[in-house]
N, C-alpha and C positions, 0 to 999 in steps of 0.2 A: 504496501499499499503504499503511495505517497503524496506530499501536498499541494495542491497545484492550484493557480487563482484561472476564472475562468475567462479568456481575452474575447471570444467574436462566436460568434455562430457559424455554422459550415451547411450551404445549402449544395444540397445534391439533386439535380432535376430529375437521374435518372439512380437507383439504389437498387439492392439486394429487395425480391421483398421480405426476407425476414427484417430487414431496419423499418418496415413499415409503424410508421404511429410513432417511432423513435425521435426526440429530440438531439440535433450532433451538433458540438458545441468544441473550441479550441480551447485547449488547456495548454500552460506552461507553469512548470514546477519550481515550485519553490521551497525552502525551508534547510537551502543549503546540500552539500552532499557532489556527488560527479554527476549526478542527473538533474543541476539545477540547471535551469534556462532550456532546457529541452522544450520540446512541443509536442504536443499528440492530442485525437480527435478522439475526445471521449464520448458514451453513451450518457446523455440525461436521463434519469429515472425520477428525482427526487424532487424536480423543480426548480433546480437551480440557475441562477440568474449571470448575463456578462459581470464581469467585475469581484463576485463571491470565493471566498481562498473555500474552498473542499479539499476531501478525503478522496481518491481514485484507486481504485482494487484493480490491479490490471490480469491478463491471460484467462484460466480457467476458474476463476474465482469472479470477475464481472460476468461471464456468459454463467455461467447457477444462476448469477445475481438477477438478472436479464429472463432464469426460467428456461435459459434453452442452452443444450452444447453444443450444436451442433449452428447457432451464429455465429454470421462472422462480425466477431467484434473481438477487441483486446482490449480494451479501459472503460468502466464506468462507474459514473459518479456514483457513493456512496453516505457522502455524510456532507453536508456545511457547517463549515466551520464560524463557531460566535465570534471566538477569543480563546487565543493561546493560555493554557492553564503552567503552570511548573512547578510541580510541589517536591519540596526538599525534606531532607529525612531531617 
């Protein structure tokens, strides 16, 4: 799972029938690490919007979130980040 900021909509005039009804968004990975700044296309299932910071799951976990292991998807939004919390011992 990675944290990302949603930066734009992806419009597709033609796409797989399995993707019908899903909103596609462009996301940029945030939060540091070697993937910082990487962009990816994500499927939104929870109503996130452009500018939101989100949690994104990738691979087979994303397909399971969508309820179909055969869907041609590699990333799905699974949460909207309200605020960062740091817990100290």
